C-alpha positions in Angstrom: 87.7 90.8 93.5 89.3 92.6 90.5 91.8 90.7 88.5 93.9 91.1 85.4 96.4 88.6 84.1 99.9 88.9 82.8 100.0 87.8 79.2 96.4 88.8 78.3 95.7 90.9 75.2 93.9 94.3 75.3 90.8 92.5 73.8 90.8 90.0 76.7 91.1 92.9 79.2 88.2 94.7 77.6 86.1 91.5 77.7 86.9 91.2 81.4 86.3 94.8 82.4 84.6 96.7 79.6 86.1 99.7 77.8 89.0 101.4 79.6 88.3 104.6 81.5 91.6 105.9 80.2 94.0 105.0 77.5 97.5 106.4 77.0 98.4 104.9 73.6 101.9 106.3 73.3 102.8 104.6 76.6 100.7 101.5 75.9 98.7 101.8 79.1 95.0 101.2 79.7 93.1 101.9 82.9 90.0 99.9 83.9 87.8 99.9 87.0 86.1 96.9 88.6 84.9 96.0 92.1 86.2 99.2 93.7 89.7 98.9 92.1 91.4 100.9 89.4 93.5 98.4 87.3 96.3 100.0 85.3 97.8 97.6 82.7 100.9 98.1 80.5 101.2 96.2 77.2 104.5 95.0 75.7 104.2 93.3 72.3 100.4 93.5 72.7 100.4 91.5 75.9 99.9 92.7 79.5 103.4 92.8 81.2 102.6 95.0 84.2 99.5 95.4 86.4 98.9 98.0 89.1 96.0 98.0 91.5 94.7 101.0 93.4 91.5 101.6 95.2 89.0 103.9 93.3 88.3 105.7 96.6 92.0 106.1 97.3 91.9 104.0 100.4 94.9 101.7 101.1 94.6 98.1 99.8 94.6 95.9 102.9 97.0 93.0 103.4 94.1 90.6 103.0 93.1 92.2 99.7 96.7 92.1 98.5 96.9 88.3 99.3 93.6 87.7 97.4 94.8 89.7 94.4 98.1 87.8 94.3 96.5 84.4 94.7 94.1 85.1 91.8 96.7 86.5 89.5 100.2 85.3 90.1 100.2 82.0 88.2 103.9 81.6 87.4 104.6 85.3 87.3 107.0 87.2 89.5 105.4 89.9 91.6 106.5 92.6 94.0 104.4 94.2 96.7 105.0 97.9 97.1 103.6 100.6 99.3 102.9 104.2 98.6 105.2 106.5 100.5 103.4 108.5 103.2 103.9 112.2 103.8 105.3 113.1 107.2 
């Protein structure tokens, strides 16, 4: 299961995932892939303050996968589950 942690540095993220597949320096965002997930992280004062998980294959993250991601990563952080709007 993929995981990133709030408060980690870019170097810690690179150690966990390898080099980012994309980096938007002016927005302080790095994108990594691991275990079928795309992990987008935002840095504030050189620490991760936002993590977004999506599936590399664009499938929906299941409720069970969401629970596992939260359990591995929440620590004392606040989190919000969101869903992608669907087209009708």
